[in-house]
C-alpha positions in Angstrom: -87.9 -19.8 -3.3 -88.1 -16.0 -1.8 -87.6 -14.8 -5.1 -88.2 -16.2 -8.4 -85.2 -16.0 -9.3 -83.9 -17.9 -5.6 -83.8 -21.6 -5.3 -87.0 -24.3 -5.2 -87.4 -25.4 -1.1 -86.6 -29.1 -3.0 -82.8 -27.4 -3.7 -83.1 -25.7 -0.4 -83.4 -29.4 0.8 -80.4 -30.8 -1.3 -78.1 -28.5 0.5 -79.3 -28.7 3.8 -79.4 -32.1 2.9 -75.0 -32.0 1.9 -72.0 -31.1 3.9 -71.5 -27.1 4.0 -69.1 -27.1 1.0 -70.9 -29.0 -1.3 -74.9 -27.2 0.1 -73.1 -23.8 -0.9 -71.8 -25.3 -4.5 -75.2 -26.3 -4.9 -76.4 -22.7 -4.2 -73.9 -20.4 -5.6 -75.8 -20.0 -8.8 -78.7 -18.6 -7.1 -76.8 -17.4 -3.7 -77.6 -13.7 -4.4 -81.4 -14.2 -4.8 -81.2 -15.3 -1.3 -81.5 -13.1 1.8 -78.2 -15.5 2.8 -76.5 -12.8 0.9 -75.2 -9.6 3.2 -77.7 -6.8 3.1 -76.1 -3.6 0.8 -77.4 -1.4 4.0 -74.8 -3.9 6.7 -72.2 -3.1 4.0 -72.5 0.7 3.5 -71.8 0.9 7.4 -69.5 -1.5 7.8 -67.8 0.4 5.1 -68.8 4.1 6.4 -66.9 3.0 9.9 -63.6 1.4 8.9 -63.4 4.5 6.6 -63.0 6.1 10.2 -60.5 3.4 11.5 -57.7 3.3 7.9 -56.1 4.0 6.2 -55.6 0.3 4.9 -53.4 -1.6 2.4 -54.5 -5.2 1.7 -57.7 -6.9 2.3 -59.2 -9.8 3.3 -62.4 -10.7 3.3 -62.7 -14.0 5.0 -65.2 -16.6 3.7 -66.2 -14.0 1.1 -68.7 -16.3 -0.9 -69.9 -15.0 -3.8 -67.9 -11.9 -2.8 -70.4 -9.3 -1.1 -67.9 -8.4 1.2 -65.5 -7.1 -1.4 -66.3 -3.8 -2.3 -65.9 -2.7 1.6 -62.6 -4.0 1.0 -61.9 -2.2 -2.3 -63.4 1.0 -0.8 -61.0 1.4 2.0 -57.6 -0.5 1.0 -55.2 1.1 -0.9 -53.4 -2.7 -1.6 -54.4 -5.2 -2.8 -58.0 -7.2 -2.3 -58.5 -10.6 -1.5 -61.2 -13.3 -0.8 -61.5 -16.4 0.5 -63.4 -19.8 0.2 -63.6 -22.6 0.6 -66.7 -23.1 -2.1 -65.5 -24.1 -5.2 -68.7 -22.2 -6.9 -68.9 -20.0 -5.3 -65.3 -18.6 -5.5 -66.5 -19.0 -9.5 -69.6 -16.3 -9.3 -67.3 -14.2 -6.9 -65.3 -14.0 -10.3 -67.4 -13.6 -12.1 -68.5 -10.5 -10.6 -65.5 -9.3 -9.5 -63.3 -10.1 -12.1 -60.3 -8.0 -10.3 -60.0 -9.1 -6.9 -57.6 -12.2 -6.0 -59.2 -15.0 -5.0 -58.6 -18.4 -3.2 -59.5 -21.5 -2.0 -59.1 -22.4 0.9 -60.5 -23.8 5.1 -60.6 -20.8 7.4 -59.7 -22.8 9.8 -56.8 -23.4 7.9 -55.6 -20.0 5.9 -53.0 -20.1 3.4 -51.1 -16.7 4.7 -48.7 -15.3 7.2 -48.3 -11.3 7.4 -50.3 -10.3 4.2 -52.9 -8.2 5.1 -53.7 -5.1 6.9 -57.7 -5.5 7.0 -59.6 -8.6 7.4 -63.3 -9.3 7.8 -66.4 -11.5 7.2 -69.7 -11.0 7.1 -72.3 -13.2 7.9 -70.5 -16.3 8.3 -69.4 -16.9 11.6 -72.4 -19.4 12.6 -70.9 -21.8 10.1 -68.2 -22.8 12.6 -68.8 -24.3 16.5 -66.8 -22.6 19.7 -64.9 -24.7 20.0 -63.4 -23.5 16.3 -63.8 -20.4 17.2 -60.1 -19.8 18.1 -58.2 -21.6 15.8 -60.0 -19.5 13.1 -59.0 -16.2 15.5 -56.2 -17.7 16.0 -55.2 -18.3 11.5 -56.8 -14.8 11.0 -54.2 -13.5 13.5 -51.2 -15.1 11.9 -53.0 -13.6 8.6 -52.5 -9.7 9.8 -49.6 -7.7 9.9 -48.3 -6.2 12.9 -51.2 -3.3 13.5 -53.5 -5.2 11.7 -57.1 -5.4 12.1 -59.8 -7.5 11.9 -63.7 -6.5 11.8 -67.0 -7.5 11.8 -70.4 -6.8 12.5 -71.9 -8.6 14.8 -76.0 -8.3 15.3 -77.7 -7.7 19.2 -79.5 -11.1 20.4 -83.4 -10.5 20.0 -84.8 -9.5 22.5 -85.7 -12.9 25.0 -89.6 -14.5 24.3 -89.5 -12.1 20.9 -90.8 -13.3 17.8 -86.9 -13.2 16.2 -85.8 -15.2 19.4 -87.8 -17.9 18.6 -87.5 -17.8 15.2 -83.7 -18.8 15.7 -83.8 -20.6 18.5 -86.3 -22.8 16.1 -84.1 -23.0 13.3 -81.3 -23.6 15.6 -82.9 -26.5 17.2 -83.6 -28.0 14.1 -80.0 -28.0 12.9 -78.7 -29.6 15.8 -81.5 -32.6 15.1 -80.5 -32.3 11.6 -77.0 -33.2 12.7 -77.8 -35.9 15.5 -79.5 -38.1 12.5 -78.1 -36.8 9.8 -74.2 -37.4 7.8 -72.7 -35.1 6.7 -73.2 -32.3 9.6 -73.7 -28.8 8.0 -73.3 -26.5 10.3 -75.0 -23.5 10.8 -76.2 -21.5 14.4 -77.4 -18.0 14.6 -77.2 -18.5 18.7 -73.4 -19.7 19.1 -72.2 -16.7 18.3 -72.5 -14.4 21.6 -70.0 -11.2 22.1 -69.0 -11.9 25.6 -67.3 -15.8 23.7 -66.3 -13.8 20.6 -64.3 -11.5 23.0 -62.5 -13.7 25.2 -62.2 -15.7 22.6 -60.1 -13.5 20.1 -58.1 -11.5 23.4 -56.8 -15.4 24.6 -55.5 -15.1 20.4 -53.6 -11.7 21.1 -56.5 -8.9 19.8 -57.0 -6.2 21.8 -60.8 -5.4 21.7 -63.1 -2.7 21.0 -66.0 -2.7 20.1 -68.5 0.7 18.0 -72.4 0.7 17.6 -73.2 1.7 13.8 -75.6 4.0 13.8 -77.6 3.3 10.9 -79.3 0.5 12.9 -80.2 2.6 15.9 -81.2 1.1 19.1 -82.6 -1.0 21.4 -85.1 0.4 24.0 -82.5 0.8 26.7 -80.1 2.2 24.8 -77.8 -0.2 23.4 -76.7 -0.6 19.8 -79.2 -3.0 17.5 -75.7 -4.2 15.6 -72.0 -3.9 16.5 -68.9 -3.5 15.3 -66.6 -5.6 16.6 -62.6 -4.5 15.8 -59.9 -6.6 17.2 -56.3 -5.2 16.4 -52.9 -7.2 16.6 -50.2 -6.1 18.3 
């Protein structure tokens, strides 16, 4: 599905009926050939923005998957680059693609780091965390960063209400809620539960100082607001 090298419909169905961890273990060998992999356009835009915010020494890619974000860290960090994920097979793919990176298997809600990094990034993973889990997630990142450290991630603007994209995301999230209500184990992935006002509040409650800036490569909406922002949370 998606490309000849990507997963088949049957494989995606098996993944969707699995837990998040097992589902990604199954998908890992073909993940790079799916639309779920963070596009290079986003990675490039974030790397350019981070160049203006540095310098940074050590970097952490939270929920790194197959490692698409690791080159972003390598381009802006002078020191060690680390990726963390809880899927063994996704980490195996990341290790094959990025043999010089440090890769750690761990739950993002229980990170095994204390004051170890100057920069943390994450790409496309926050839909796997329910709103009530976001405080725990951000608290763990806060603890993993050194004083003055930065958490940065891209956040696209929500599609206009009533647009085709709006209804597509609404339908996906609704299907996921129905699936999780009737099937175990759950597969948590929602596109409409990570909203800027809520995210900012959770980050600030955790102790971050939060700003955000437009990513110019993605242009603006009719009202002049950016289509995609870089959220920048600094540890005091």
